[in-house]
N, C-alpha and C positions, 0 to 999 in steps of 0.2 A: 348166831348165824345171821348174816346180812340178807336183806330182801332185795329182789330185783324187780324192776318195772320195765315196761315196754317203751322204747324211744324210736323216733324217726330221725335218721341222720342223713342230711342232704349233702349233695355235692354235684359238681359239673366239670366237664372238660371240653375243650375245643379240639377238633380233629380234622384231618383231611379225609376226603371220601374214598379211602382205599382200605382194603382189609388189613393191611399191615399197620397203617396209622391208627385205625380203630382198635385193633388188638393192643397195640402199645399204649394208647392213651386211656382206654378203659382199664387195662391192667394197672397202670400207674394210679389212676383215680381210686380204684377199689383197694389197692394195696395201701394207699395213704389213709383212706377211711378206716380200714380194718386195723392197721397198726396203731394209728393215732388214738383210736378209741379202745385199744386193747381188747378187741373182740376175738372170741373163739368161734369155731364153726358151730358149736351147739348153741351159741347165743343168737344166731341169725334166724329170723323167722322167714324173711324173703328179701330179695333185692329187685327193685323195679327201676326200669330205665325209660326215659323218653328221648326221642331224637327229633331234630329239626328235619323238615321234609327233604332237604338236600343230602342227608346221610342215608344212603341206600346200598352201599357196597357190602355191608355186613350188619347183622343184628348184634347189638352190644351184649346180649346175653350169651350168644355164641362166642363173641370176642372174649368175654371174661373166662369162659371155659377153656379157650385156647391160649390165654395169656401166660400160662405157666405159673410160677410161684407168686401168689399174691398174699400169702400168709395164712390162708384157710383152704379147706377142702371144698371147692366150689361144686364138685360133682353131686353133693347131697343138699345143696342150697336151692330152694325154688327161685327161679329167675323169670322175669316178665319184662316185655318191652312194648311200648306203644309210640305212636307219633305225637309229637308236641302239637298242641293247638296252634293254628296259624293266626298270627296277629300282625297288624301293621307295625313296621319297624323292628320286628323281632331279629335278634342276631342269628346269623347262619352258622352252620357247622358245629352245633352244640349237642352234646349228650349230657343229659341230667340223670341223676340217680337219687333214690331214697332207699336206704338200708333200714329195714325194720328189725330191731334187735333188742334183746334184754340186756340191761346194764344195771349196775348197782343203783339202788334208790338214791336220789340226790346227785347222780352223776351229771356232768355237763357235756353232752355230746358235742364233738367238734366236727364241723363240716369241712369239706375240702373243695376248693375252686381253683383249678389248675389249668395250665396251658392256654391262657387267655380268657378263661371263663371267670376270672376274678371280676370282670366288668359287670357280671350279673349280680353279685353280692359283695361289693367291696367291704362292707361292714363285717362280713364273715370270712373273707379271704385272708389266708396267711400261708406262710411257707411251712411245709411238713416234710419230715424225712421220708424218703421212699427207697432207702437203700436196703430194706429188708430187716433192719434192726428194730427191736422193741424198746 
């Protein structure tokens, strides 16, 4: 029997400040994280979001619940959102996330930086399938 340990899986997306854009981009980000890391609903401890101050049209936690099929049952996953600390020169229109989840011991969590957020962590950014396949 394999053992699991707790991991933090990070990601970010850029978005326009409209409910439609936030729903679309949060859904794509989370779907990418969930599928790429082969997560099941029962693996997830929580999902935390931060937003830059210019994003106020919708809470990303609400957006995730409205996003439709993201590969997991988000209705039972604890979600939380807060505002990103303001710093000089910070990029605008960014939603960041950290998914806290159990994965196999020795797993290598894969982050996702999409829709322009690749500038935040070019060392971790790569293209991921978001078409709903595992």
